[in-house]
C-alpha positions in Angstrom: 5.2 -32.1 -16.0 7.4 -34.2 -18.3 11.1 -34.8 -17.7 12.2 -32.7 -20.7 10.3 -29.6 -19.5 11.4 -30.1 -15.9 15.1 -30.2 -17.0 14.7 -26.8 -18.6 12.9 -25.2 -15.6 14.6 -26.9 -12.6 16.3 -23.6 -11.7 12.9 -21.9 -11.3 11.6 -24.7 -9.1 14.8 -24.7 -7.0 14.1 -21.0 -6.2 10.9 -22.2 -4.4 12.8 -24.4 -2.0 13.8 -21.8 0.6 10.3 -20.3 0.7 8.7 -23.8 1.1 11.2 -24.7 3.8 10.3 -21.6 5.8 6.6 -22.3 5.4 6.9 -25.9 6.6 9.3 -24.9 9.4 7.4 -21.9 10.9 3.8 -22.5 9.8 3.2 -26.3 9.6 5.9 -27.4 12.1 4.3 -25.7 15.2 0.8 -27.1 14.4 1.1 -30.1 16.8 1.7 -27.6 19.6 -2.0 -26.6 19.3 -2.9 -29.5 21.7 -1.6 -27.2 24.5 -5.0 -25.4 24.2 -6.7 -28.6 25.5 -4.2 -29.5 28.2 -3.2 -28.3 31.6 0.4 -27.9 30.4 3.1 -28.5 33.0 6.6 -28.0 31.5 8.1 -30.8 33.6 5.6 -33.3 32.2 5.9 -32.1 28.6 3.2 -31.7 26.0 2.1 -35.3 25.8 2.5 -36.0 29.5 0.3 -33.1 30.7 -3.4 -33.8 31.6 -6.2 -33.3 29.1 -8.7 -30.7 30.3 -10.9 -30.3 27.1 -12.4 -26.9 26.6 -11.7 -25.7 30.2 -9.0 -23.2 28.9 -11.5 -21.7 26.4 -14.1 -21.3 29.2 -11.5 -19.5 31.4 -10.5 -17.3 28.5 -14.1 -16.2 27.9 -14.5 -15.3 31.6 -11.4 -13.2 31.7 -12.3 -9.5 32.1 -9.5 -8.5 29.6 -10.7 -10.8 26.8 -13.4 -8.5 25.4 -11.2 -5.4 25.7 -8.3 -7.2 23.9 -10.7 -8.4 21.1 -12.2 -4.9 20.8 -8.7 -3.3 20.6 -7.6 -5.7 17.9 -10.7 -5.1 15.8 -10.7 -1.4 16.3 -7.0 -0.9 15.3 -7.3 -3.4 12.4 -10.4 -1.7 10.9 -8.8 1.7 11.3 -5.7 0.5 9.4 -7.8 -1.0 6.6 -9.9 2.3 6.3 -6.8 4.6 6.2 -4.5 2.2 4.3 -7.1 1.7 1.5 -7.4 5.1 -0.3 -3.8 6.3 -0.2 -2.3 3.7 -2.6 -5.1 4.2 -5.1 -4.7 8.0 -5.0 -0.8 7.8 -5.3 -1.0 5.2 -8.1 -3.4 7.5 -10.1 -1.2 10.5 -9.5 2.0 8.7 -10.5 0.3 7.4 -13.6 -0.3 11.0 -14.7 3.4 11.9 -14.3 5.1 12.0 -17.7 8.8 12.5 -16.5 10.1 8.9 -16.1 13.0 10.0 -13.9 10.8 11.8 -11.4 8.3 9.0 -11.5 10.9 6.3 -10.7 12.4 8.5 -8.0 9.1 9.0 -6.2 8.3 5.3 -6.5 11.6 4.3 -4.9 11.3 6.8 -2.1 7.8 5.7 -1.1 8.7 2.0 -1.4 11.7 2.2 0.9 9.8 2.4 4.3 8.2 -1.0 3.6 11.5 -2.7 3.7 12.5 -1.3 7.1 11.6 -3.4 10.1 9.5 -2.1 12.9 12.4 -2.8 15.3 14.3 0.0 13.5 11.4 2.3 12.9 10.1 2.0 16.5 13.4 3.4 17.8 13.1 6.3 15.5 9.5 7.0 16.3 10.0 6.7 20.0 12.8 9.3 19.8 10.7 11.6 17.6 7.6 11.5 19.7 9.2 11.5 23.2 8.7 14.5 25.5 12.1 15.9 24.5 11.8 14.7 20.9 11.8 16.8 17.7 8.0 16.9 17.5 7.6 18.3 21.0 10.5 20.8 20.4 8.7 22.0 17.2 5.4 22.3 19.0 7.2 24.2 21.8 8.0 27.0 19.3 4.2 27.8 19.3 3.9 27.6 23.1 2.5 24.1 23.2 3.4 22.1 26.3 5.2 18.8 25.8 2.8 15.9 24.9 3.6 12.4 26.0 2.5 10.8 22.7 3.8 7.3 23.7 1.9 7.3 27.0 -1.4 8.8 26.0 -3.9 6.3 24.5 -5.6 9.0 22.5 -2.5 10.0 20.6 -0.9 6.6 20.6 -3.7 5.0 18.5 -3.5 7.9 16.0 0.3 7.4 15.8 -0.1 3.7 15.2 -2.4 4.3 12.2 -0.3 7.1 10.7 3.0 5.3 10.9 1.4 2.1 9.5 0.0 4.1 6.5 3.4 5.8 6.0 5.2 2.5 6.0 3.0 0.5 3.7 1.2 2.8 1.2 4.1 2.9 -1.2 4.4 -0.8 -1.5 0.6 -1.2 -2.0 0.8 1.3 -4.8 2.5 -1.3 -6.9 -0.7 -3.4 -7.2 -2.7 -0.4 -8.5 0.0 0.8 -10.8 0.2 -2.7 -12.3 -3.6 -2.7 -12.8 -3.5 0.7 -14.5 -0.9 -0.5 -17.0 -3.4 -3.3 -17.9 -6.1 -0.8 -19.0 -6.6 -0.7 -22.8 -4.8 2.4 -24.2 -7.3 2.7 -27.0 -9.9 3.8 -24.4 -7.8 6.8 -23.5 -7.2 7.6 -27.2 -10.9 7.5 -27.9 -11.6 9.7 -24.8 -9.0 12.3 -26.1 -10.7 12.3 -29.5 -14.0 13.0 -27.7 -12.5 16.0 -25.9 -12.2 14.4 -22.4 -9.5 16.1 -20.2 -7.2 14.1 -17.8 -9.6 14.4 -14.9 -12.5 12.9 -16.9 -10.3 10.2 -18.2 -9.4 9.3 -14.6 -13.1 9.3 -13.5 -14.5 7.4 -16.5 -11.6 5.1 -17.5 -8.9 4.7 -14.8 -11.2 4.3 -11.8 -13.6 1.8 -13.5 -10.6 -0.1 -14.8 -9.3 -0.3 -11.2 -12.6 -1.3 -9.7 -12.2 -5.1 -9.8 -8.7 -4.8 -8.2 -10.0 -2.4 -5.6 -12.9 -4.8 -4.7 -10.5 -7.8 -4.7 -8.1 -6.1 -2.3 -10.9 -4.9 0.0 -12.6 -8.3 0.2 -9.4 -10.2 0.8 -8.4 -7.8 3.5 -11.3 -9.1 5.6 -9.2 -12.3 6.2 -6.6 -10.2 8.0 -9.0 -8.1 10.0 -7.7 -9.7 13.3 -4.1 -9.0 12.4 -3.6 -5.6 13.8 0.2 -5.7 13.5 2.1 -7.5 16.2 5.6 -6.2 15.2 4.4 -2.6 15.2 2.4 -2.6 18.4 4.9 -4.8 20.3 7.8 -2.5 19.5 6.0 0.8 20.2 3.6 0.2 23.1 4.2 0.3 26.8 2.2 -0.5 30.0 0.7 3.0 30.0 -1.3 2.2 26.8 -2.1 -1.5 27.4 -5.7 -0.6 27.9 -6.2 0.6 24.3 -3.2 -0.8 22.4 -2.9 -4.4 23.7 -4.1 -6.7 20.8 -4.6 -10.4 20.6 -1.1 -11.1 19.4 0.7 -9.1 22.0 -1.6 -10.4 24.7 -0.8 -14.0 23.7 2.9 -13.2 23.7 2.7 -11.8 27.2 0.7 -14.7 28.5 3.1 -17.2 27.0 6.5 -15.7 27.7 5.9 -13.3 30.6 3.2 -15.2 32.7 4.3 -18.7 31.3 0.6 -19.5 30.7 1.2 -21.5 27.5 -2.2 -23.2 27.4 -4.2 -19.9 27.6 -1.9 -18.2 25.1 -2.4 -21.1 22.7 -6.1 -21.2 23.1 -6.4 -17.5 22.3 -4.1 -17.8 19.3 -6.1 -20.9 18.1 -9.4 -19.0 18.4 -8.0 -16.1 16.4 -6.8 -18.4 13.7 -10.3 -20.0 13.4 -12.0 -16.6 13.2 -9.4 -15.5 10.6 -9.9 -18.6 8.5 -13.7 -18.1 8.5 -13.1 -14.4 7.4 -10.7 -15.5 4.7 -13.3 -17.9 3.3 -15.9 -15.2 3.3 -13.5 -12.7 1.7 -12.5 -15.3 -1.0 -16.1 -16.0 -1.9 -16.9 -12.3 -2.1 -13.9 -11.7 -4.3 -14.9 -14.6 -6.5 -18.5 -13.3 -6.8 -17.9 -9.6 -7.3 -14.5 -9.4 -9.0 -14.4 -12.8 -10.7 -11.2 -13.7 -8.8 -10.5 -17.3 -7.9 -7.5 -19.5 -7.1 -9.2 -22.9 -6.9 
């Protein structure tokens, strides 16, 4: 980029600085700490003074009886989230696109976007109160003679609540992607369909959905890369020891190992293994997106 052009756009480049600092500080800065996975870490000796033990921590991790359950919990919750988070934004985007009253459309968009900007720290307090044994949900069920249900302590209900609250929080924000894709569809296609006598439903089936297909495929394939991210913030703020058996995921398990049991080496090893698997899945997802939706970054 030449100097004259840079002098005109330096404000835009300056806006990138805070984001780049955060990336280097919190993503690249901790990378040297990965050596903990290959050391018998003793805090008094420090990272570089502790003894090298090679892959011993990884062997210990595989032999742990909890490892397979934690991996299964993570995969199970993440896959359920992908399945249930996937159709709602598409359906809402199509319905909003059919709304002709701009004020109503913008109001609905704003209302469904809002939950995305609330942190799980705030939402968890609300949900714990709502679903407690004396909460509003149980009081409402009590009107029909239903005994109080301990939603937060029953694994059967807890997993369902995790999925439902995650969909509620994120579907509005994901709708933006599909609304943007719909606006890119050629209007002349709809005009031609109207001249041929197609009603709104047929226009959706034969024009809108095929127009959204590349974006749908792209989002679905790229979501493979985050299949091991079952949502640390949500699970950590909502779960309790009664549901550890089904709700403890890799991220929360690593957190407990590192900060509760002070087993830093094992926590780092599990986190490193998760990152490697996630990287492989991202590469696979990227190649699928490039092949089937003609999407590429590099």
